[in-house]
Structure formats: structure tokens, C-alpha cells
C-alpha positions in Angstrom: -27.9 -9.3 20.9 -27.7 -5.8 19.5 -23.9 -5.9 20.0 -23.6 -9.1 18.0 -25.8 -7.8 15.2 -23.8 -4.6 15.0 -20.5 -6.5 14.8 -21.9 -8.8 12.1 -23.1 -5.9 10.0 -19.8 -4.0 10.4 -17.8 -7.0 9.4 -20.0 -7.6 6.4 -19.6 -4.0 5.2 -15.8 -4.0 5.7 -15.4 -7.3 3.9 -17.5 -6.2 1.0 -15.3 -3.2 0.4 -12.2 -5.3 0.5 -13.3 -7.4 -2.4 -13.6 -4.5 -4.9 -10.7 -4.2 -7.4 -10.8 -1.2 -9.6 -7.6 -2.3 -11.3 -6.5 1.2 -12.0 -3.1 1.4 -13.6 -1.0 4.2 -12.3 -0.4 6.9 -14.9 3.3 6.6 -14.0 3.5 3.5 -16.1 3.7 5.6 -19.2 6.7 7.6 -17.8 8.7 4.8 -16.3 12.5 5.5 -16.4 14.9 3.4 -18.5 16.3 1.5 -15.6 18.0 -1.5 -17.1 19.7 -2.4 -13.8 16.3 -3.2 -12.4 14.9 -4.6 -15.6 13.9 -8.0 -14.1 11.9 -6.4 -11.2 10.2 -3.9 -13.5 9.2 -6.6 -16.0 7.9 -8.8 -13.2 5.8 -6.0 -12.0 4.5 -5.3 -15.5 3.7 -9.0 -15.9 1.7 -8.9 -12.7 -0.2 -5.8 -13.9 -0.9 -7.4 -17.2 -2.3 -10.5 -15.5 -4.9 -8.6 -13.5 -8.5 -9.0 -14.4 -10.7 -6.1 -15.5 -12.1 -4.3 -12.6 -15.8 -4.3 -11.9 -16.3 -0.6 -12.8 -13.6 -0.4 -15.5 -14.9 -0.3 -19.1 -13.6 -2.7 -21.7 -12.1 0.2 -23.6 -10.1 1.5 -20.6 -9.0 -2.0 -19.8 -7.7 -2.6 -23.3 -6.0 0.7 -23.3 -4.2 -0.2 -20.1 -3.2 -3.6 -21.5 -1.7 -1.9 -24.5 0.3 0.5 -22.3 1.6 -2.3 -20.2 2.6 -4.4 -23.3 4.3 -1.4 -24.9 6.3 -0.8 -21.7 7.3 -4.5 -21.6 8.5 -4.3 -25.2 10.3 -1.0 -24.6 12.2 -2.3 -21.6 13.2 -5.5 -23.5 14.3 -3.5 -26.6 16.2 -0.8 -24.8 17.9 -3.0 -22.2 18.8 -5.8 -24.6 20.4 -3.4 -27.1 22.6 -1.9 -24.3 24.0 -5.4 -23.5 
């Protein structure tokens, strides 16, 4: 009985930690290289990052700042790569 209870408690603790999403945007997003050869993959990744919901412990201000940084990088890639074509 003790073995089952320990297993249940352990699984509950592990699954609770797996649900947490802090949605932290890597600081590298602001220094992404101008890689027009991989423009589609980078824009897809930026779209994915923009679609993420605000994390449980992320303030509204930080979330909005991250969204602005993502949208700026999307615009930057489209502007630079399309002007090179």
C-alpha cells in the first residue's frame, strides 16, 4: 500500500511540473542573423513563438514586450529578405 501511495504522489508531482509554461523568449531573438536562405523556417518559428500564451508567472508587461520583439523580427526578416530578391 505504501508503495502505491508513493508512486501516485511521485507521478502527481512530476505531472504538475510538466504543465508549467514560463514562455520565456530567448534573448537571442533580438540578435538573430539575417539568414534569408532559412527565412521560411525562421518565420515559422517566430509565428509559433507569437502564438504562445502568456506564462503563468509572466507579467503582462513582459509578455507584451516579448510580443513586440517577435513582431519586429518578423517584419525585419520580411523587409530584408524581400528587398534582396
